[in-house]
GUKOLGU-89730 format. One line per 2 residues: number of its first residue (from 0); their letters; for each residue x, y, z of N, C-alpha, C. Coordinates in Angstrom, 2 decimals, padded with zeros to 5 digits. Each point is the difference from the previous one (the first is absolute). Layout:
N
NUM = A = X:Y:Z:X:Y:Z:X:Y:Z ~ ...
***
This chain:
248
0 = MS = 026.66:081.59:059.77:-000.87:001.01:-000.52:000.43:001.44:000.84 ~ 000.02:001.29:-000.35:000.30:000.94:000.77:-000.78:000.48:000.82
2 = EQ = 000.65:001.00:000.92:-001.02:000.58:001.53:-000.78:000.43:-000.17 ~ -001.25:000.19:000.00:-000.67:000.57:-000.10:-000.27:001.52:000.57
4 = KM = 000.01:000.76:-000.61:000.27:001.46:000.31:-001.32:000.81:-000.10 ~ -000.61:000.64:000.82:-001.07:001.23:000.20:000.63:001.11:000.86
6 = QS = 000.08:000.74:-000.44:-000.01:001.59:001.09:-001.65:000.21:000.64 ~ 000.49:000.13:000.94:-001.55:000.78:000.68:000.14:001.47:-000.27
8 = PS = -001.40:000.52:000.46:-000.37:001.31:-000.72:000.87:000.93:001.62 ~ 000.49:001.17:-000.56:000.27:000.91:001.19:-000.72:001.21:000.46
10 = AD = -000.15:000.13:000.67:-000.98:001.00:000.97:000.80:001.13:-000.82 ~ 000.78:000.21:-000.13:001.04:001.48:-000.27:-000.41:000.50:-001.38
12 = TE = -000.17:-001.37:-001.27:000.14:000.26:-000.94:-001.74:000.06:-000.75 ~ -000.85:-000.92:000.78:-000.88:000.22:-000.53:-001.53:-000.08:001.21
14 = KP = -000.88:000.70:-001.35:-001.50:000.26:000.99:-000.93:-001.40:000.56 ~ -000.61:000.40:001.31:-000.95:-001.49:-000.04:-000.62:-000.06:-000.95
16 = TD = -000.60:001.23:-000.77:-000.52:-001.00:-000.82:-000.10:-000.48:-001.50 ~ 001.29:-000.45:-000.24:000.92:-000.27:-000.90:000.06:-001.50:000.03
18 = LN = -000.68:000.01:-001.28:-000.05:-001.96:-000.45:000.91:-000.38:-000.71 ~ 000.22:-001.16:-000.25:001.06:-001.01:-000.55:-000.91:-001.13:-000.02
20 = IF = 000.78:-000.57:-001.69:-000.14:-001.03:-000.14:001.13:-000.81:-000.30 ~ -000.13:-001.05:000.46:001.04:-001.26:001.01:000.00:-000.89:-001.53
22 = YR = 001.69:-000.13:-000.58:-000.45:-001.16:-001.16:001.37:-000.89:-000.17 ~ 000.24:-001.34:-000.05:001.53:-000.91:-000.58:-000.31:000.07:-001.39
24 = PS = 001.28:001.05:-000.24:000.57:-000.15:-001.50:-000.08:-001.73:-000.53 ~ -000.33:-000.33:-001.38:000.38:-000.78:-000.69:001.01:-000.74:000.44
26 = AQ = 000.01:-001.24:000.42:001.53:-000.81:-000.24:001.00:-000.35:-000.91 ~ -001.25:000.38:-001.50:001.13:-000.04:-001.06:000.48:000.90:-000.36
28 = TV = 000.02:001.26:000.50:000.66:001.12:-000.52:000.50:000.64:001.77 ~ 000.35:-000.89:000.61:001.35:000.45:000.75:000.30:-000.67:000.70
30 = AG = 001.42:-000.23:000.55:000.45:-001.06:001.17:-000.65:000.27:000.66 ~ -000.49:-001.26:000.35:-001.03:-000.32:001.75:-001.55:001.16:-000.15
32 = WS = 000.42:000.59:001.10:-001.26:000.49:000.21:-000.12:000.92:001.09 ~ -000.71:001.11:000.12:-000.31:000.98:001.17:-001.30:000.67:-000.26
34 = VT = -000.16:000.65:001.01:-001.43:000.47:000.08:000.18:001.44:-000.23 ~ -000.53:000.32:-000.94:000.04:001.71:-000.66:-001.45:000.91:000.42
36 = RL = 000.45:001.12:000.79:-000.94:001.24:000.32:-000.56:000.91:-001.14 ~ -000.74:000.17:-000.85:-000.74:000.87:-000.57:-000.96:000.91:000.94
38 = PV = 000.07:001.06:-000.47:-001.01:000.71:000.62:-001.01:000.42:-001.17 ~ -001.70:-000.21:000.69:-001.10:-000.08:-000.89:-000.46:001.40:-000.02
40 = ER = -000.73:000.62:-000.92:-000.27:001.28:-000.11:-000.86:000.69:000.84 ~ -000.10:001.48:000.39:-000.56:000.23:001.41:-001.64:000.87:-000.58
42 = SF = -000.32:-000.43:-001.14:-001.12:000.71:-000.82:-001.07:-000.90:000.28 ~ 000.08:-001.08:001.12:-001.78:-000.65:000.54:-000.13:-000.20:001.38
44 = DA = -001.26:000.14:-000.37:-000.26:000.26:001.89:000.27:-001.04:000.66 ~ 000.23:000.08:001.30:000.75:-000.55:000.63:-000.87:-001.15:000.19
46 = SV = -001.28:000.08:000.13:-001.06:-001.31:000.03:000.02:-001.45:-000.56 ~ 001.17:000.29:-001.11:-000.26:-001.14:-001.08:001.77:-000.39:000.53
48 = AS = 000.28:000.28:001.33:001.27:-000.87:000.32:-000.20:-001.31:000.37 ~ -000.60:-000.07:000.71:-000.40:-001.48:000.66:-000.80:-000.91:-000.71
50 = LG = -001.01:000.55:-000.23:-000.85:-000.93:-000.70:-000.12:000.43:-001.18 ~ -000.94:001.29:-000.21:-000.32:000.19:-001.24:-001.23:000.23:-000.69
52 = CD = -000.80:-001.54:000.49:-001.31:-000.25:-000.38:-000.80:-000.07:000.87 ~ -001.30:000.50:-000.66:-000.93:000.15:001.34:-001.00:-000.53:-000.42
54 = SG = -000.10:-000.90:-000.97:-001.59:-000.83:-000.52:000.58:-001.68:-000.48 ~ 001.28:-000.31:000.41:000.50:-001.46:-000.41:000.86:-000.17:-000.78
56 = SC = -000.34:-000.78:-000.96:000.98:000.23:-001.73:-000.36:000.32:-001.34 ~ 000.87:000.14:-000.97:-000.64:001.12:-000.48:001.13:-000.43:-001.87
58 = VL = -000.46:000.24:-000.84:000.64:000.28:-001.44:000.37:001.33:-000.40 ~ 000.29:-000.37:-000.69:000.74:001.18:-000.78:-000.46:000.53:-001.28
60 = AG = -000.44:001.65:-000.19:-000.85:000.69:-001.03:000.73:-000.79:-001.44 ~ -001.85:000.03:-000.83:000.28:-001.00:-001.32:-000.51:-001.66:000.27
62 = TP = 000.04:-000.40:001.17:-000.12:-001.33:-000.04:-001.88:-000.26:-000.53 ~ 000.31:-001.06:-000.87:-001.47:-000.17:-000.50:-000.45:-001.00:001.01
64 = VL = -001.31:000.34:000.31:-001.29:-001.09:000.89:-000.87:-000.38:-001.11 ~ -000.55:-001.37:000.32:-000.70:-000.65:-001.02:-001.64:000.76:000.57
66 = LA = -000.76:000.37:-000.97:-001.59:000.54:000.35:-000.55:-001.44:-000.03 ~ -001.17:000.09:-000.10:-001.12:-001.15:000.58:-000.31:-000.46:-001.92
68 = DG = 000.15:001.21:-000.68:-000.73:-000.48:-001.64:001.25:-000.17:-000.98 ~ 001.47:-000.21:001.50:000.83:-000.46:-001.50:001.51:000.42:000.08
70 = TT = -000.60:001.55:000.06:001.20:001.01:-000.83:000.79:000.41:001.72 ~ 000.79:000.68:-000.42:000.76:000.60:001.23:-000.23:001.75:-000.19
72 = KT = 000.69:000.37:001.54:000.53:001.45:-000.18:000.81:000.43:001.41 ~ 000.73:000.79:-000.34:000.99:000.25:000.39:-000.45:000.10:001.34
74 = IE = 000.97:-000.35:001.67:-000.66:000.24:000.89:-000.25:001.17:000.48 ~ 000.99:001.08:-000.59:-000.19:001.47:000.93:-000.95:000.51:-000.90
76 = TF = -000.83:-000.19:-000.63:-001.26:000.83:-000.78:-000.89:-000.74:000.65 ~ -000.06:-000.67:000.76:-001.22:-000.27:001.04:-000.97:000.67:000.79
78 = TG = -001.25:000.06:-000.04:-000.30:001.03:000.67:-001.57:-000.41:000.96 ~ -000.13:-000.96:-000.03:-000.74:-001.31:000.80:-000.88:-000.19:-000.55
80 = GE = -001.24:-001.11:000.38:-001.04:-000.21:-001.17:-000.04:-000.76:-000.66 ~ 001.60:-000.33:-000.37:000.05:-000.92:-001.32:000.30:-001.90:000.25
82 = MV = -000.59:-000.95:-000.68:-000.29:-000.79:000.08:001.75:-000.87:000.06 ~ 000.45:-001.03:000.63:001.16:-000.16:-000.09:-000.11:-001.87:-000.08
84 = RT = 001.07:-000.81:-000.55:-000.16:-001.22:000.09:000.95:-000.76:001.57 ~ -000.30:-000.51:000.88:000.07:-000.50:001.11:001.38:-001.47:-000.03
86 = LS = 000.16:-000.61:001.73:000.43:-000.92:-000.32:-001.27:-000.89:-000.34 ~ -001.32:000.41:000.34:-001.35:-001.01:000.25:-000.98:000.42:-000.96
88 = GV = -000.22:001.16:-000.78:-000.71:000.39:-000.81:000.13:001.51:-000.35 ~ -001.05:000.69:000.06:-000.18:001.93:-000.46:-000.32:000.22:001.69
90 = SR = 000.77:001.62:-000.34:-000.37:000.55:001.30:000.29:001.46:-000.76 ~ -000.88:000.77:000.99:000.00:001.96:-000.10:001.13:000.07:001.04
92 = VR = 000.64:001.13:-001.44:000.98:001.06:001.31:-000.48:000.49:000.49 ~ 000.37:000.49:001.06:-000.29:000.67:001.43:000.80:001.12:-000.41
94 = AL = 001.12:000.08:000.08:000.96:000.86:000.08:001.22:000.30:-000.19 ~ 001.08:000.96:-001.16:000.97:-000.04:-000.49:000.86:000.49:001.63
96 = EN = 001.21:-000.94:000.06:000.57:000.56:001.54:001.16:000.20:-000.96 ~ 001.45:001.52:000.51:000.77:000.19:-000.01:001.06:000.34:000.40
98 = PR = 000.66:-001.62:000.83:001.24:000.70:001.34:001.03:000.62:-001.39 ~ 001.11:-000.53:001.16:001.70:000.50:-000.69:000.72:-001.50:000.20
100 = LG = 001.22:000.54:-000.40:000.50:-001.84:000.28:000.94:-000.09:001.47 ~ 000.30:001.67:000.16:000.93:-000.45:001.52:001.25:-001.14:-000.07
102 = MT = 000.60:000.49:001.01:001.33:-000.58:000.21:000.02:-001.16:000.76 ~ -001.07:-001.16:-000.33:000.14:-001.33:000.61:000.13:-000.70:-001.06
104 = RR = -000.47:000.08:-001.21:-001.07:-000.70:-001.01:001.10:000.29:-000.98 ~ 000.03:-001.22:-000.82:000.11:000.36:-001.36:-000.76:-000.32:-001.21
106 = II = 000.31:000.26:-001.23:-000.72:-001.01:-001.34:000.56:-000.81:-000.27 ~ -000.98:-000.87:-000.32:000.31:-001.48:-000.68:-000.57:-000.12:-001.47
108 = EL = 000.64:-000.03:-000.84:-000.19:-000.30:-001.56:-000.60:-001.32:000.27 ~ -001.34:-001.14:-000.48:-000.08:-000.90:-000.62:-000.15:000.02:-001.42
110 = RT = 000.70:-000.99:-000.80:-000.04:-000.12:-001.63:-000.59:-001.71:000.09 ~ -000.56:000.41:-000.77:-000.83:-001.24:-000.88:000.56:-000.80:-001.05
112 = GS = 000.83:001.05:-000.73:000.77:-000.50:-001.31:-001.09:000.56:-001.25 ~ -001.01:000.61:000.37:-001.11:000.81:-000.74:-000.51:001.12:000.43
114 = GA = 000.13:001.25:-001.01:-000.58:000.60:001.09:000.47:001.26:000.85 ~ -000.27:000.90:000.46:000.66:000.68:000.69:-000.19:-000.37:001.33
116 = PL = 001.10:-000.14:000.67:000.10:-000.80:001.47:-001.03:001.23:000.84 ~ 000.07:-000.65:001.47:-000.73:001.00:001.05:000.44:000.34:000.91
118 = MI = 000.32:001.06:000.04:000.81:000.83:001.29:-000.69:000.41:001.04 ~ 000.46:-000.67:001.53:-000.90:000.13:001.26:000.91:-000.31:000.63
120 = SD = -000.54:000.48:001.14:000.51:000.60:000.88:000.54:-001.78:000.97 ~ 001.18:-000.50:000.49:-000.22:-001.16:000.20:-000.68:-000.49:001.57
122 = EH = -000.49:000.78:001.19:-001.10:-000.76:000.18:-001.04:000.04:000.57 ~ -000.36:000.19:-002.13:-001.47:-000.16:-000.61:-000.60:-001.56:000.31
124 = AM = -000.73:-000.36:000.60:-000.53:-001.40:-000.06:-000.26:-000.12:-001.28 ~ 000.33:-001.42:-000.59:-000.05:-000.51:-001.48:-000.84:-001.59:000.36
126 = WM = -001.25:-000.70:-000.90:000.12:-001.37:-000.06:000.83:-000.62:-000.69 ~ 000.17:-000.90:001.34:001.18:-001.28:-000.70:-000.23:-001.36:000.24
128 = RF = 000.34:-000.52:-000.56:000.01:-001.89:-000.14:001.13:-000.61:000.77 ~ -000.30:-000.60:001.09:001.26:-000.63:000.62:000.15:-001.29:000.32
130 = EQ = 001.26:-000.97:-000.53:-000.43:-001.01:000.41:000.98:-000.41:000.83 ~ -000.18:-001.14:001.04:000.48:-001.21:000.88:-000.49:-001.12:000.59
132 = DG = 001.05:-001.00:-000.80:-000.18:-001.19:000.22:-000.97:-000.74:-000.99 ~ -000.28:000.72:-000.77:-000.54:-000.47:-001.49:-000.97:000.15:000.32
134 = VQ = -000.69:001.46:001.39:-001.39:000.41:000.11:-000.06:001.57:-000.55 ~ -000.86:000.43:-000.91:000.04:001.43:-000.86:-000.93:000.63:001.38
136 = TE = -000.09:001.53:-000.05:-000.82:000.38:001.22:-000.05:001.39:-000.85 ~ -000.80:001.11:-000.39:-000.05:001.60:-000.02:-000.39:000.79:000.94
138 = WW = 000.89:001.33:000.17:-000.39:000.68:000.71:001.19:001.26:-000.08 ~ -000.63:000.91:000.94:001.18:001.63:-000.48:001.30:-000.01:000.55
140 = GV = 000.92:000.31:-000.99:001.51:-000.27:000.37:000.52:001.51:000.08 ~ 000.86:000.49:000.63:000.77:001.22:-000.06:001.47:-000.80:-000.03
142 = YN = 000.94:001.39:-000.90:001.50:-000.10:000.19:000.14:000.64:001.52 ~ -000.44:001.39:-000.01:000.98:001.07:001.27:-001.31:-000.50:001.32
144 = FN = 000.34:-001.26:000.69:-000.74:-000.28:000.91:-000.08:000.83:001.17 ~ 001.06:000.72:000.41:000.44:000.59:001.05:-000.91:001.40:-000.19
146 = HY = 000.09:000.51:-001.21:-001.00:001.23:-000.14:-001.27:-000.13:-000.07 ~ -000.31:-001.18:-000.67:-001.45:-001.04:000.63:-000.36:000.42:001.18
148 = LV = 000.57:-001.07:001.05:-000.35:000.47:001.29:-000.23:000.90:000.87 ~ 001.13:000.99:-000.52:000.10:001.43:000.38:-001.46:000.59:-000.35
150 = EK = -000.73:-000.03:-001.33:-001.02:000.38:-000.60:-001.12:-000.60:001.45 ~ 000.18:-001.40:-000.23:-001.17:-000.27:000.80:000.02:000.41:001.67
152 = EN = 000.64:-000.51:000.43:000.46:001.30:001.09:-000.39:001.19:000.21 ~ 000.19:000.82:-001.03:-000.59:001.22:000.39:-001.81:000.13:-000.39
154 = GV = -000.52:-000.95:-000.75:-000.78:000.27:000.12:-000.33:000.65:-001.46 ~ 000.80:-000.85:-001.32:000.15:001.31:-001.23:-000.23:-000.86:-000.75
156 = GV = -001.09:-000.21:-000.82:000.21:-000.65:-001.12:-000.36:-001.83:-000.16 ~ 000.38:-001.00:001.31:-000.05:-001.13:000.01:-000.91:-000.53:000.34
158 = RL = -000.95:-000.26:-000.12:-001.36:-000.53:000.80:000.29:-001.55:000.16 ~ 000.94:-001.08:-000.91:000.16:-001.31:000.47:-000.17:-000.29:001.43
160 = QR = -000.26:-000.87:000.64:000.41:-000.73:000.61:000.80:-001.16:000.39 ~ -000.61:-000.66:-000.92:000.85:-000.91:-000.84:001.44:000.43:-000.90
162 = DA = 001.07:000.05:000.98:000.81:000.90:-001.56:000.63:-000.82:-000.82 ~ 000.29:001.41:-000.95:000.57:-000.40:-001.25:001.34:-001.10:000.19
164 = RP = 000.43:-000.51:-000.90:001.06:-001.33:000.35:001.55:001.32:-000.88 ~ 000.85:-000.06:001.39:001.10:000.53:-000.72:000.72:-000.30:-001.68
166 = LR = 000.39:000.32:-000.16:000.48:-000.44:-001.59:001.56:000.11:-000.33 ~ 000.66:-000.94:-000.54:001.68:000.18:-000.61:-000.23:001.26:-001.26
168 = FD = 001.15:-000.07:000.32:000.67:001.74:-001.13:001.00:-001.17:-001.09 ~ 000.26:-001.16:000.71:001.27:-000.34:-000.84:-000.61:-000.97:-000.90
170 = VP = -000.57:-000.78:000.01:-000.99:-000.24:-001.46:-001.29:-000.25:-000.23 ~ -000.12:-000.83:-001.08:-001.34:000.54:-000.64:-001.44:-000.15:001.15
172 = QT = -000.72:001.31:000.28:-001.18:-001.01:000.36:-001.13:-000.22:-000.45 ~ -001.43:-000.67:000.09:-000.80:-000.27:-000.77:-001.43:001.44:000.28
174 = HA = 000.50:000.67:-001.22:-001.58:000.50:000.59:-001.00:000.30:-001.33 ~ -001.45:000.27:000.80:-001.07:-000.30:-000.80:-000.47:001.59:-001.38
176 = HV = 000.38:-000.91:-000.86:-000.55:001.36:-000.86:-000.62:-000.36:-001.28 ~ -000.95:000.86:-000.57:-001.08:-000.10:-001.02:000.38:-001.46:-001.37
178 = DG = 001.42:000.40:-000.24:000.42:-001.26:-000.90:000.24:-001.66:000.67 ~ -000.41:000.22:001.27:000.24:-001.61:000.99:001.03:000.35:001.15
180 = WK = 000.69:-000.61:000.45:001.29:000.38:000.82:000.97:-000.18:-000.45 ~ 000.80:001.14:000.60:001.53:000.59:-000.52:000.56:-000.69:001.32
182 = HV = 001.29:-000.03:-000.84:001.37:-000.46:000.83:000.53:001.58:000.05 ~ 000.26:001.14:000.96:000.87:000.75:-000.15:000.59:000.01:000.69
184 = QP = 000.92:000.95:-000.34:001.49:-000.01:001.60:-000.49:001.75:-000.53 ~ 000.27:000.89:001.09:-000.18:001.63:000.48:001.57:000.30:000.03
186 = IY = -000.21:001.22:-001.13:001.32:000.81:-000.34:-000.34:001.03:001.09 ~ 000.71:000.69:000.73:-000.08:001.28:001.10:000.64:001.08:-001.02
188 = HM = -000.51:001.20:000.75:000.22:001.57:-000.54:000.14:000.65:001.52 ~ 000.90:000.82:-000.27:000.38:001.37:000.84:-001.19:001.07:-000.96
190 = MH = -001.04:000.44:001.23:-000.14:000.97:-000.52:000.07:001.18:001.12 ~ -000.65:001.16:-000.40:000.55:001.17:000.65:-001.71:-000.20:001.00
192 = PD = 000.53:000.45:001.43:-001.40:000.02:000.74:-001.40:000.74:-000.30 ~ 000.09:000.89:-000.39:-001.04:000.34:-000.58:-000.75:-000.02:-001.32
194 = TP = 000.27:-001.14:-000.56:-001.06:-000.82:-001.26:-000.85:000.15:000.05 ~ -000.79:000.25:-000.41:-001.54:-000.19:-000.12:-000.23:-000.84:-000.09
196 = LY = -001.07:-001.16:000.94:-000.63:-001.02:-000.50:-001.54:-000.29:000.28 ~ -000.50:-000.74:-000.53:-001.71:-000.24:-000.22:-000.19:-001.35:000.32
198 = HL = -001.41:000.27:000.76:-000.50:-001.51:000.40:-001.90:000.08:-000.19 ~ -000.61:-001.08:-000.42:-001.21:-000.37:000.35:-000.47:-000.32:000.78
200 = DV = -000.96:000.93:000.57:-001.03:-000.93:001.17:-001.17:-000.58:-000.72 ~ -000.23:-001.06:-000.08:-001.10:-000.56:-000.38:-000.99:-000.28:001.15
202 = EE = -001.28:-000.23:-000.96:-001.14:-000.57:001.33:-000.23:-001.03:000.46 ~ 000.52:-001.31:-001.06:-000.36:-001.27:000.31:001.14:-000.75:-000.76
204 = GG = 000.25:-000.73:000.41:001.26:-001.42:-000.35:001.29:000.56:000.25 ~ 000.43:000.94:000.54:001.46:000.18:000.93:000.96:000.06:-000.86
206 = SY = -000.60:000.32:-001.73:001.69:000.30:-000.37:-000.68:000.13:-001.77 ~ 000.67:000.23:-000.75:000.38:000.53:-001.48:000.71:-000.82:-000.99
208 = IA = 000.08:000.57:-000.90:001.01:-000.47:-001.10:000.76:000.98:-000.57 ~ 001.60:-000.21:000.54:000.18:001.10:-000.19:001.39:-000.15:-001.51
210 = GG = 000.36:000.27:-000.65:001.22:-000.74:-001.11:-000.24:-001.26:-000.49 ~ -001.03:-000.39:000.45:-000.49:-001.20:-000.48:000.21:-000.85:001.92
212 = FV = 000.31:000.33:001.04:000.46:-000.64:000.87:-000.52:000.18:001.09 ~ -000.90:-001.06:000.84:-000.75:000.45:000.84:-000.23:-000.02:001.20
214 = IS = 000.02:001.46:000.21:000.53:000.50:001.25:-000.79:000.51:001.10 ~ 000.11:000.23:001.46:-000.99:000.17:001.03:-000.59:001.35:-000.20
216 = SH = -001.43:000.26:000.26:-000.04:001.09:000.68:-000.90:000.48:001.48 ~ 000.37:-000.10:000.67:000.34:-000.03:001.32:-001.05:-001.43:000.56
218 = AA = 000.54:-000.79:-000.78:-000.33:-001.29:000.69:-000.32:-000.56:001.09 ~ -001.68:-000.48:-000.05:000.18:-001.03:001.49:-000.25:-001.51:-000.51
220 = DL = 000.17:-001.02:001.04:000.03:-001.03:000.12:-001.13:-000.65:-000.90 ~ -001.07:000.26:000.00:-001.13:-000.11:-000.96:000.40:000.01:-000.91
222 = DG = 000.07:001.13:-000.93:000.75:000.34:-001.20:000.57:-001.22:-000.54 ~ 001.00:-000.83:000.43:000.56:-001.11:-000.03:-000.11:-001.22:000.18
224 = EG = -000.86:-000.20:001.09:-000.32:-000.86:-000.21:-000.64:-001.41:-000.59 ~ 000.53:-001.26:-000.14:-000.42:-001.11:-001.09:000.16:000.39:-001.40
226 = VR = 000.61:001.57:-000.22:-000.04:000.07:-001.68:001.20:-000.39:-000.65 ~ -000.27:-000.79:-000.87:000.73:-000.71:-001.15:000.30:001.34:-001.30
228 = WT = 001.49:000.24:-000.65:000.23:001.01:-000.68:000.14:-001.36:-001.05 ~ -000.88:000.82:-001.35:000.20:-001.58:-001.40:-000.13:001.11:-001.05
230 = GT = 000.60:001.42:000.27:000.73:000.62:-001.17:-001.54:000.38:-001.02 ~ -000.53:000.40:000.21:-001.22:000.00:-000.53:000.03:001.12:-001.11
232 = GI = 000.31:001.09:000.38:000.47:001.08:-001.08:-000.99:000.53:-000.49 ~ 000.25:000.93:-000.86:-000.64:001.04:-000.38:-001.61:-000.51:-000.42
234 = QV = -000.23:-001.15:-001.06:-001.50:-000.11:-000.51:-001.20:-000.22:001.28 ~ 000.63:-000.82:001.23:-001.06:-000.13:001.10:-000.42:001.33:000.82
236 = AA = 001.07:000.75:-000.14:-000.07:001.51:001.09:-000.74:000.47:-001.50 ~ -000.19:000.27:-000.96:-000.98:000.78:-000.74:-001.80:-001.01:000.09
238 = DE = 000.59:-001.35:000.33:-001.58:-001.07:000.08:-000.71:001.07:001.62 ~ 000.99:-000.33:000.63:-000.61:000.38:001.70:000.01:001.74:-000.77
240 = FV = 000.24:000.58:-000.56:-000.15:001.60:000.22:-001.46:-000.49:-000.57 ~ -000.31:-000.18:-001.11:-001.58:-000.23:-000.52:-000.82:-000.72:000.99
242 = AS = 000.20:-000.68:000.48:-001.45:-000.61:000.67:000.27:000.29:001.14 ~ 000.80:001.20:000.34:-000.12:000.92:001.39:-000.97:001.38:-000.64
244 = LA = 000.34:000.21:-000.66:-000.85:000.76:-001.26:-001.64:-000.28:000.19 ~ -000.09:-001.20:-000.33:-001.22:-000.90:-000.46:-000.78:000.44:001.75
246 = ST = 000.76:-000.19:000.72:-000.97:-000.13:000.89:000.03:001.07:001.12 ~ 000.07:000.70:-000.86:-000.01:001.95:001.29:-001.32:000.64:-001.12
***
C-alpha cells in the first residue's frame, strides 16, 4: 500500500470557517490510496457543521408514511393530527419536524427489491431482529452509533435508556418491514449538509412506518419492551383504524 498523504489546512490560505470533506478514493481507480480534501460550499449556516439535527433521526422528502387506514402520505405533507401505523398499533402525529442533515451524518438507502427504497439518516434507530447462539431478540438498531450516542448525551431526540444496538454495514441486517423481516444492506450517500430532512413526532408507540420500514419516533424503552413484529401490514392497520373510530 502506498503512503497515506494528507495536507493540513494552511492558516495563510484558509479562513477559520472553511469546511472540508475528507475521503479516500476507490482503490480500484488509483494505485494505492491517498486522502483527498475537497472544499464544502460556504452557503450553509455554520450551525450544521458539527451536528445539524436538533430533533433526532430523519428521512428525505417524498418518503411514504403508512397511515392507519392503509393508505400512505409523503412525510413532508404532514401537518399534525394524522393517524399513523406504529410498531405496536395506531397513534396520532403530534408534529412534523424539519431539521437538516449536517456534517456528521450520511443518508443510507435501504432497498428490499420491491418499491422505492427508504432514504434515511444513518443514526436513525430502526426496529431490528438479532440472533445469537440460536436465540432471536428484537430491539432498536442504528448504523451511525457514535452520532446516536452524541444525540443521547446532548439530550436530543434519543429517549432510550436501554440503548439501540450498533449495526454492521458490511453485511445484510434484519429489518422489520410491512412485508415481514427483510435482510438489507445499506448503501451510503454523501449529501450536502443543508439537505432538508423530515421526522414525525407521534403521541404513542414511539415509531411509525416509513417506506415500509419500522423506524423510531423518539422511542422510549416501554414502546418496545415485549413487542414482537410479525409484519402485520396494511389490512391490520386498517382494521385497527376502524376499531379506534368506533371507540371514540
